[in-house]
DOLOGU-581815 format. One record per residue (C-alpha): residue number from 1; residue in three letters; x, y, z. Coordinates in steps of 0.001 Angstrom, whole numbers, plus 500000, padded with zeros to 6 digits. Example, Ala and Ser with C-alpha at 12.3 -4.5 7.8 and 13.67 -1.06 7.14 Angstrom:
<pts>
(1 ALA (512300 495500 507800))
(2 SER (513670 498940 507140))
</pts>
This chain:
<pts>
(1 MET (645632 133733 369492))
(2 GLY (646069 129959 369887))
(3 GLU (647084 128316 373166))
(4 SER (649836 128955 375766))
(5 LEU (651010 126751 378603))
(6 GLY (653509 127425 381386))
(7 VAL (655438 124332 382583))
(8 PRO (657492 124489 385786))
(9 VAL (661067 123123 385687))
(10 GLN (661596 121709 389137))
(11 ASN (663603 119194 391139))
(12 GLY (661442 117879 393934))
(13 ASP (659925 120881 395691))
(14 ARG (662547 123260 394322))
(15 VAL (661491 125262 391257))
(16 LEU (664484 125962 389017))
(17 GLY (662631 127845 386323))
(18 ALA (659772 127546 383824))
(19 ILE (659100 126824 380181))
(20 GLU (656431 128832 378355))
(21 ILE (654931 126990 375388))
(22 HIS (653045 128908 372662))
(23 ALA (650931 126986 370104))
(24 PRO (649232 129520 367750))
(25 ASP (647591 126918 365503))
(26 PHE (646850 124368 368212))
(27 ALA (643267 123647 369108))
(28 GLY (643918 123354 372848))
(29 PHE (645864 121613 375643))
(30 ASP (643961 118906 377437))
(31 ASP (644876 117232 380740))
(32 ALA (646983 114543 379015))
(33 HIS (649093 117193 377285))
(34 ALA (649508 119105 380507))
(35 ALA (650528 115985 382432))
(36 HIS (653015 114957 379743))
(37 LEU (654612 118399 379516))
(38 THR (654719 118706 383307))
(39 GLY (656550 115368 383437))
(40 LEU (659050 116657 380882))
(41 GLY (659536 119730 383055))
(42 ASN (660285 117509 386039))
(43 TYR (662807 115452 384053))
(44 LEU (664431 118652 382815))
(45 GLY (664601 119929 386382))
(46 ILE (666303 116732 387545))
(47 TYR (668777 116957 384634))
(48 CYS (669563 120605 385379))
(49 ALA (670044 119826 389074))
(50 GLN (672389 116967 388222))
(51 ARG (674405 119160 385868))
(52 ARG (674564 121860 388503))
(53 SER (675639 119323 391142))
(54 ALA (678289 117945 388788))
(55 ALA (679606 121460 388148))
(56 ASP (679616 122231 391876))
(57 PHE (681425 118940 392534))
(58 ALA (684016 119721 389845))
(59 ARG (684613 123157 391366))
(60 SER (684864 121667 394856))
(61 LEU (687290 119020 393628))
(62 GLU (689387 121649 391881))
(63 GLU (689458 123745 395052))
(64 LEU (690314 120678 397140))
(65 ASN (693193 119830 394796))
(66 ARG (694388 123415 394962))
(67 VAL (694273 123461 398765))
(68 SER (695941 120042 398931))
(69 GLY (698689 121206 396591))
(70 GLU (699182 124366 398644))
(71 ARG (699286 122298 401823))
(72 LEU (701959 120015 400379))
(73 ARG (703932 123046 399188))
(74 LEU (703804 124635 402641))
(75 MET (704719 121334 404298))
(76 ARG (707670 120973 401916))
(77 LEU (708820 124486 402790))
(78 LEU (708444 123677 406491))
(79 VAL (710456 120464 406177))
(80 ASP (713155 122263 404172))
(81 ALA (713310 125042 406762))
(82 HIS (713518 122441 409523))
(83 GLU (716440 120688 407832))
(84 ASP (718178 123997 407113))
(85 GLU (717861 124921 410784))
(86 ARG (719295 121545 411805))
(87 ARG (722217 122044 409427))
(88 THR (722864 125560 410771))
(89 ILE (722780 124460 414414))
(90 ALA (725098 121517 413697))
(91 ALA (727558 123842 411918))
(92 ASP (727418 126330 414792))
(93 ILE (728135 123573 417303))
(94 HIS (731098 122380 415238))
(95 ASP (732550 125828 414598))
(96 ASP (731933 127327 418041))
(97 SER (731127 125156 421062))
(98 LEU (733055 122076 419932))
(99 GLN (736165 124061 419028))
(100 ILE (736121 125890 422362))
(101 LEU (735764 122679 424355))
(102 ALA (738527 121044 422317))
(103 ALA (740801 123989 423134))
(104 VAL (739859 123744 426829))
(105 GLY (740698 120046 426765))
(106 LEU (744149 120732 425310))
(107 ARG (744879 123415 427890))
(108 LEU (743760 121139 430707))
(109 HIS (746044 118415 429401))
(110 THR (748971 120863 429251))
(111 LEU (748185 122218 432727))
(112 ARG (747937 118732 434176))
(113 ARG (751490 117954 433019))
(114 ARG (752804 121035 434868))
(115 VAL (751074 120361 438178))
(116 ASP (752932 118276 440751))
(117 ASP (750257 118183 443448))
(118 GLU (748443 114830 443294))
(119 ALA (745143 116241 444562))
(120 ALA (745215 118993 441958))
(121 ARG (746148 116479 439248))
(122 GLY (743186 114329 440278))
(123 THR (740875 117320 440032))
(124 LEU (742274 118200 436611))
(125 ASP (741823 114588 435504))
(126 ALA (738166 114724 436504))
(127 VAL (737616 118050 434729))
(128 GLU (739397 116793 431614))
(129 GLN (737168 113712 431610))
(130 MET (734065 115896 431926))
(131 VAL (735218 118015 428996))
(132 GLY (735808 114856 426958))
(133 THR (732312 113634 427799))
(134 ALA (730844 116991 426748))
(135 VAL (732733 116848 423439))
(136 SER (731468 113309 422812))
(137 ARG (727877 114338 423515))
(138 LEU (728148 117378 421272))
(139 ARG (729441 115178 418447))
(140 GLY (726470 112864 418980))
(141 LEU (724126 115858 418946))
(142 MET (725684 117082 415708))
(143 PHE (725189 113664 414138))
(144 ASN (721537 113529 415184))
(145 LEU (720920 117041 413909))
(146 ARG (722453 116564 410472))
(147 PRO (724617 113537 409667))
(148 PRO (727194 114616 407060))
(149 GLY (726582 111469 405008))
(150 LEU (723143 112759 404002))
(151 ASP (724761 115431 401846))
(152 HIS (727317 113050 400331))
(153 GLY (725221 110159 399000))
(154 ASP (725708 107778 401913))
(155 LEU (722290 106781 403234))
(156 LEU (723310 103274 404301))
(157 GLY (726471 104486 406011))
(158 THR (724491 107076 407957))
(159 ILE (721905 104492 409034))
(160 ARG (724728 102097 409970))
(161 ASP (726307 104742 412220))
(162 ARG (722972 105180 413989))
(163 LEU (722535 101426 414409))
(164 ILE (726078 101073 415787))
(165 GLN (725286 103770 418328))
(166 VAL (722084 101917 419332))
(167 ARG (724020 098654 419713))
(168 GLN (726601 100355 421934))
(169 ASP (724016 102153 424065))
(170 GLU (721187 099610 424175))
(171 GLY (722736 096264 423221))
(172 ILE (720349 095809 420275))
(173 GLU (721920 093917 417367))
(174 TYR (721270 094948 413776))
(175 SER (721508 093897 410147))
(176 LEU (721758 096250 407173))
(177 ALA (721309 095148 403568))
(178 GLY (720878 096583 400081))
(179 SER (722244 099624 398308))
(180 GLU (721228 103202 397703))
(181 PRO (719947 104012 394188))
(182 GLY (722359 106262 392354))
(183 ALA (719593 108688 391318))
(184 LEU (718366 109274 394882))
(185 THR (718150 112988 395613))
(186 THR (719432 114591 398801))
(187 ALA (715858 115503 399809))
(188 ALA (714686 111894 399358))
(189 ARG (717760 110617 401224))
(190 VAL (717009 112937 404147))
(191 THR (713365 111786 404155))
(192 LEU (714321 108114 404348))
(193 TYR (716892 108732 407046))
(194 ARG (714430 110685 409207))
(195 VAL (711915 107846 408844))
(196 ALA (714608 105326 409828))
(197 GLN (715702 107526 412728))
(198 GLU (712152 107757 414098))
(199 ALA (711460 104044 413552))
(200 ILE (714684 103040 415323))
(201 ALA (713897 105424 418189))
(202 ASN (710458 103797 418564))
(203 VAL (712088 100363 418719))
(204 VAL (714467 101530 421450))
(205 LYS (711730 103220 423493))
(206 HIS (708814 100821 423158))
(207 ALA (709576 097500 421465))
(208 SER (711917 095699 423919))
(209 ALA (713563 094212 420833))
(210 SER (716871 092380 420486))
(211 HIS (717356 092924 416740))
(212 ILE (716664 095617 414127))
(213 GLY (716813 094882 410416))
(214 VAL (717070 097566 407722))
(215 SER (717013 096994 403958))
(216 VAL (717209 099519 401125))
(217 GLU (716623 098837 397425))
(218 GLU (715546 100459 394192))
(219 ARG (711949 099581 393346))
(220 ASP (709509 100967 390748))
(221 ASP (711460 104145 389943))
(222 GLY (711918 104834 393627))
(223 CYS (713764 103779 396746))
(224 LEU (712103 101282 399076))
(225 MET (713261 101041 402689))
(226 ARG (712034 098444 405167))
(227 ILE (712750 098460 408915))
(228 THR (711803 095456 411046))
(229 ASP (712303 094409 414639))
(230 ASP (711557 091372 416793))
(231 GLY (709971 093314 419647))
(232 ALA (706511 093508 421172))
(233 GLY (704855 094987 418073))
(234 LEU (702196 097685 417763))
(235 GLY (699144 095406 417966))
(236 ALA (695870 097244 417530))
(237 ALA (697607 100636 417680))
(238 VAL (699304 100323 414278))
(239 ASP (697297 103074 412600))
(240 ASN (696837 105519 415456))
(241 PRO (698763 104791 418648))
(242 PRO (697483 107125 421385))
(243 GLY (699833 109922 422337))
(244 HIS (702250 109263 419437))
(245 LEU (703394 111986 417045))
(246 GLY (706123 109891 415403))
(247 LEU (703972 107972 412909))
(248 PRO (702071 111040 411589))
(249 SER (705393 112861 411222))
(250 MET (706885 109952 409275))
(251 ARG (703835 109786 406991))
(252 GLN (703896 113539 406368))
(253 ARG (707570 113437 405415))
(254 THR (707069 110653 402884))
(255 GLU (703956 112336 401426))
(256 VAL (705838 115616 401030))
(257 ALA (708540 113683 399151))
(258 GLY (705858 112190 396860))
(259 GLY (705977 108755 398481))
(260 TRP (704113 106644 401022))
(261 LEU (704589 104916 404363))
(262 ARG (703127 101660 405660))
(263 VAL (703348 100420 409271))
(264 GLU (702205 096904 410092))
(265 SER (702776 094035 412481))
(266 GLY (705822 091954 411657))
(267 ALA (706002 088221 411072))
(268 PRO (705998 086390 413350))
(269 ARG (706304 089330 415782))
(270 GLY (707544 092864 416054))
(271 THR (706838 095763 413708))
(272 ALA (707602 096440 410043))
(273 VAL (707915 099995 408725))
(274 THR (708048 100303 404940))
(275 ALA (708689 103611 403163))
(276 TRP (708910 104389 399458))
(277 VAL (709983 107670 397863))
(278 PRO (710336 108398 394133))
(279 LEU (713698 109045 392548))
(280 LEU (712106 111951 390672))
(281 VAL (710133 114605 392534))
(282 GLY (706429 114463 391680))
(283 ALA (706281 110756 390741))
(284 ARG (703382 109030 392486))
(285 SER (703562 105404 391395))
(286 GLY (704920 102715 393662))
(287 PRO (704616 099134 394874))
(288 GLY (702129 099929 397609))
(289 SER (700146 102618 399347))
(290 ALA (699941 104225 402737))
(291 SER (697799 102529 405337))
</pts>
């Protein structure tokens, strides 16, 4: 009948299987043979465990990529829905509330010219001024919701309008340099403007700055935008300022657009926000990375 030997295939204390060896013409297995074959079984067990771990890792990585891709797709849909809602509200304000208030203002002006009583004219003057203020605020709200330049290839002009408004309201001077790449898509333009809008708002609220600088240029098949100020800076809170939702929102927007965002302390002071988005959707190369 010859000899038979069963060799366990194991990884540590875990038995993965066994190898049965039949040797019909073999005189017999001694302890050296058994030890050698048992060692081979252990090596085989380690190899099988490594292959299994590699396969599990590959499946986990594939699932992670799938979930990440689905997350980006859902975020993109959410951002698109958000912008569509902004556009709808801005159009409704223009076509409804703004038109009604404009008509009220005209009627008040006409009525004021027909009234001879000075007290009544003073009251009408005050009401007309209030209506004018309401119209001005609604126009500002429309601009903040969806600046028309975003749909007409005018990123720098839209940012300039925002900076002019900040200078009028807050006394903060600005500089604007560069040019918009001709291949920039509307979605990428909206992304960059929303980043600029949030960065400028942070300067106004927290930086105590006297100057804001914005530059836009084409770089590495994408559009690079840099926003700097001469304010107090973010200090140690650059990566995760407590209580802030602005920076995560800015990062999410640029990631959804296939780009990146970097926020760092300026030189010699202040804060620098740098954002890059590709000219073509799906491109991932660029001159830097998020931090």
